[in-house]
C-alpha positions as CSV (number, residue, x, y, z in Angstrom):
1,X,0.0,0.0,0.0
2,X,1.3,3.5,-0.9
3,X,2.3,5.7,2.0
4,X,0.0,8.6,2.7
5,X,1.2,12.0,1.5
6,X,-1.0,14.0,3.8
7,X,1.0,15.7,6.6
8,X,-0.5,16.3,9.9
9,X,-0.7,20.0,10.5
10,X,1.8,21.0,13.2
11,X,0.5,22.4,16.5
12,X,2.1,25.2,18.3
13,X,2.4,25.0,22.0
14,X,3.4,28.2,24.0
15,X,4.0,29.3,27.5
16,X,2.4,32.7,27.7
17,X,2.2,35.2,30.5
18,X,0.7,38.5,31.6
19,X,2.6,40.5,34.3
20,X,2.1,43.9,35.9
21,X,5.6,44.4,37.2
22,X,4.8,47.6,39.2
23,X,6.4,50.8,38.0
24,X,9.7,51.9,39.6
25,X,8.4,53.9,42.6
26,X,10.9,55.1,45.2
27,X,8.1,55.1,47.8
28,X,7.8,51.4,47.6
29,X,10.7,51.1,50.1
30,X,11.9,47.5,50.3
31,X,9.4,46.5,47.5
32,X,11.1,49.0,45.2
33,X,12.2,47.8,41.7
34,X,15.9,47.7,42.6
35,X,15.1,44.8,45.0
36,X,12.8,43.0,42.6
37,X,14.3,43.2,39.1
38,X,16.4,40.1,39.5
39,X,13.5,38.1,40.9
40,X,11.2,39.2,38.1
41,X,13.7,38.2,35.4
42,X,14.4,34.9,37.2
43,X,10.6,34.1,37.3
44,X,10.2,34.7,33.5
45,X,13.2,32.4,32.8
46,X,12.0,29.7,35.4
47,X,8.5,29.6,33.8
48,X,10.2,29.3,30.4
49,X,7.8,31.9,29.0
50,X,7.8,32.1,25.2
51,X,5.8,35.4,25.2
52,X,5.0,37.7,28.1
53,X,2.9,40.9,28.1
54,X,4.0,43.3,30.8
55,X,2.4,46.5,32.2
56,X,3.7,49.5,34.1
57,X,7.2,49.2,32.6
58,X,9.2,52.4,32.7
59,X,12.2,52.8,30.4
60,X,14.8,52.0,33.0
61,X,12.9,48.9,33.9
62,X,12.7,47.9,30.2
63,X,16.5,48.3,30.0
64,X,17.0,46.2,33.2
65,X,14.9,43.4,31.8
66,X,16.6,43.5,28.4
67,X,20.0,43.1,30.2
68,X,18.7,40.2,32.3
69,X,16.7,38.4,29.5
70,X,19.2,38.3,26.5
71,X,17.2,35.5,24.9
72,X,14.2,37.8,24.4
73,X,13.5,40.7,22.1
74,X,10.6,43.1,22.7
75,X,8.2,45.5,21.1
76,X,6.6,48.5,22.7
77,X,6.9,52.3,23.3
78,X,6.3,54.7,26.2
79,X,2.7,55.9,26.3
80,X,3.4,59.6,26.9
81,X,5.5,60.3,23.8
82,X,5.4,57.1,21.7
83,X,9.1,56.7,22.4
84,X,10.6,56.3,25.9
85,X,8.5,58.5,28.1
86,X,5.9,57.0,30.5
87,X,4.7,53.5,31.0
88,X,5.2,50.8,28.3
89,X,3.0,47.8,27.8
90,X,5.7,45.8,26.1
91,X,5.6,42.3,24.6
92,X,8.7,40.2,25.3
93,X,9.2,37.1,23.1
94,X,11.9,34.5,22.5
95,X,13.8,35.8,19.5
96,X,15.1,32.4,18.4
97,X,11.6,31.0,18.1
98,X,9.5,33.8,16.6
99,X,9.7,36.2,13.7
100,X,7.9,39.6,14.0
101,X,6.0,40.2,10.8
102,X,4.5,43.5,12.0
103,X,4.1,45.4,15.2
104,X,2.8,48.7,16.6
105,X,1.2,50.5,19.5
106,X,-2.1,52.4,19.4
107,X,-3.7,54.7,22.0
108,X,-7.0,53.6,23.5
109,X,-8.9,56.6,22.4
110,X,-11.1,58.1,19.7
111,X,-7.8,58.8,17.8
112,X,-5.8,55.6,18.1
113,X,-2.8,57.0,16.2
114,X,-2.6,60.2,18.3
115,X,0.3,59.8,20.6
116,X,-0.5,60.6,24.2
117,X,-4.2,61.3,23.6
118,X,-6.5,60.5,26.6
119,X,-9.6,58.6,25.5
120,X,-13.2,59.1,26.5
121,X,-13.5,59.4,30.3
122,X,-10.0,58.1,31.0
123,X,-7.8,59.5,33.8
124,X,-4.6,59.1,31.7
125,X,-3.5,58.0,28.3
126,X,-3.6,54.2,27.8
127,X,-2.1,52.0,25.1
128,X,-2.2,48.6,23.5
129,X,1.0,47.1,21.9
130,X,0.7,44.3,19.4
131,X,2.8,42.0,17.3
132,X,1.9,39.7,14.4
133,X,4.2,36.8,15.0
134,X,5.3,33.7,13.1
135,X,6.4,30.6,14.9
136,X,9.6,29.5,13.1
137,X,9.1,25.9,14.1
138,X,5.5,25.4,12.9
139,X,5.1,28.3,10.5
140,X,1.9,29.3,12.4
141,X,1.0,33.0,12.3
142,X,-0.8,34.6,15.3
143,X,-1.2,37.9,17.1
144,X,-0.2,39.1,20.5
145,X,-1.9,42.1,22.1
146,X,-1.0,43.6,25.4
147,X,-2.7,46.4,27.3
148,X,-3.4,48.3,30.6
149,X,-6.9,49.7,30.9
150,X,-7.8,52.9,32.7
151,X,-8.4,52.7,36.4
152,X,-11.1,55.3,36.4
153,X,-13.0,55.5,33.1
154,X,-15.8,53.0,32.7
155,X,-16.4,54.2,29.1
156,X,-12.7,54.2,28.4
157,X,-12.4,50.6,29.3
158,X,-15.5,49.5,27.3
159,X,-14.6,51.5,24.2
160,X,-10.9,50.4,24.6
161,X,-12.1,46.8,24.6
162,X,-14.1,47.3,21.4
163,X,-11.1,49.1,19.7
164,X,-8.8,46.2,20.5
165,X,-11.3,43.7,19.1
166,X,-11.6,45.7,15.9
167,X,-7.8,45.8,15.6
168,X,-7.5,42.0,16.0
169,X,-10.1,41.5,13.3
170,X,-8.3,44.0,11.0
171,X,-4.7,42.7,11.6
172,X,-5.2,38.9,11.7
173,X,-8.8,38.2,10.9
174,X,-9.6,34.6,12.0
175,X,-6.0,33.6,12.9
176,X,-5.2,32.9,16.5
177,X,-4.9,35.9,18.8
178,X,-4.1,36.4,22.5
179,X,-4.9,39.5,24.5
180,X,-3.1,40.0,27.8
181,X,-3.3,42.8,30.3
182,X,-4.1,44.5,33.5
183,X,-7.8,45.5,33.0
184,X,-8.1,47.2,36.3
185,X,-11.5,45.6,36.9
186,X,-12.8,42.1,37.8
187,X,-15.0,39.8,35.7
188,X,-18.2,41.4,36.9
189,X,-17.3,44.6,35.0
190,X,-18.7,45.9,31.8
191,X,-15.3,45.8,30.2
192,X,-14.9,42.1,30.9
193,X,-18.4,41.4,29.6
194,X,-17.6,43.4,26.4
195,X,-14.6,41.3,25.7
196,X,-16.1,37.9,26.5
197,X,-19.6,38.4,25.1
198,X,-18.8,40.3,21.9
199,X,-19.8,38.5,18.6
200,X,-16.0,38.3,18.0
201,X,-15.4,35.8,20.8
202,X,-12.4,36.1,23.2
203,X,-12.4,33.5,26.0
204,X,-11.0,33.9,29.5
205,X,-8.1,31.5,29.5
206,X,-8.3,30.6,33.1
207,X,-12.0,29.5,32.8
208,X,-11.3,27.2,29.9
209,X,-8.0,25.8,31.1
210,X,-7.9,22.0,31.4
211,X,-5.7,22.3,34.5
212,X,-5.4,25.2,37.0
213,X,-2.9,25.8,39.7
214,X,-2.1,28.4,42.3
215,X,-4.3,31.2,43.6
216,X,-7.4,32.8,42.0
217,X,-6.5,36.5,42.3
218,X,-3.8,38.7,40.9
219,X,-3.9,42.1,42.8
220,X,-2.7,42.0,46.4
221,X,-0.7,45.3,46.8
222,X,2.5,43.7,48.1
223,X,0.4,41.4,50.3
224,X,-1.5,44.3,52.0
225,X,-5.0,43.6,50.6
226,X,-6.8,41.2,53.0
227,X,-6.9,37.7,51.5
228,X,-10.7,37.6,51.2
229,X,-10.7,40.9,49.3
230,X,-8.1,40.1,46.6
231,X,-9.4,40.3,43.1
232,X,-8.3,39.0,39.7
233,X,-7.9,42.1,37.5
234,X,-5.2,40.7,35.2
235,X,-6.4,38.4,32.4
236,X,-5.3,36.4,29.4
237,X,-8.0,36.1,26.7
238,X,-7.8,33.8,23.7
239,X,-9.7,33.3,20.4
240,X,-11.7,30.1,20.1
241,X,-9.2,28.0,18.1
242,X,-6.7,28.2,21.0
243,X,-6.7,25.4,23.6
244,X,-5.7,26.3,27.1
245,X,-3.8,23.3,28.6
246,X,-2.7,24.9,31.9
247,X,-3.2,28.1,34.0
248,X,-1.0,29.1,36.9
249,X,-1.1,32.1,39.2
250,X,1.7,31.9,41.8
251,X,1.0,33.1,45.3
252,X,3.1,36.2,46.2
253,X,6.4,35.5,47.9
254,X,6.1,35.0,51.7
255,X,9.7,35.8,52.5
256,X,11.3,39.3,52.3
257,X,13.0,39.8,49.0
258,X,10.9,37.1,47.3
259,X,7.8,39.2,46.3
260,X,7.6,39.7,42.5
261,X,5.2,42.7,42.3
262,X,2.0,44.2,43.7
263,X,0.2,41.9,41.2
264,X,0.7,38.2,40.7
265,X,1.6,37.2,37.2
266,X,-0.7,34.8,35.3
267,X,0.9,32.0,33.2
268,X,-0.8,29.8,30.7
269,X,0.2,26.9,28.4
270,X,-1.6,27.4,25.1
271,X,-1.9,25.2,22.0
272,X,-3.3,25.9,18.5
């Protein structure tokens, strides 16, 4: 009998994270960035993250991470001037594994290309950074989007969610896409409902994971929020063709010098 010529399509499996690293604030005392930068970089390496979207990254923190994570490259700009000023929402990715086909940053506002523009009822300017990537191993093309929603504007969060959905449709259509971020609200919010119940479906990775581990919240303010009041405000959302094999949220470090940030990162293993 002749051998079959049909090849099985290759699947891509990735470890993907979202992580608000907390901006470099001198008032954080012993939780200041200078005491956490090595721990944060070590965590990213230990989790073997292929791609990670980070929030609240100032330029000096970006440089610290680049120096400690030489196997990664990154895309992103500061939100204040589109260059180096203000917080970045960068995407770090393993440079040996992925090729960036296209990437950019847009402002969550009525004028997405207007640098530094504050959208709707937002308290400050907010951005989303994206990359269209190709997995060199499998040839699969997919999109990564990373954002940090406004902490005040309800309308800014809802409209920002709709803008991101439009951008995903425009840039990759029906190819796989992953949205990471600090959304500054829990799943009861209008913004979360907008993302998960839109006709263009994005699913909450933690809810569809085959296996989950760790805690159920992300924000703890360096352990100061009482356990019962801690909320999950950081999320990973995936398009329907992506399977979520595992979801993990580590509990914040109990010993001095072990705390990663005022948020716990979220780590998923995805397959498509």
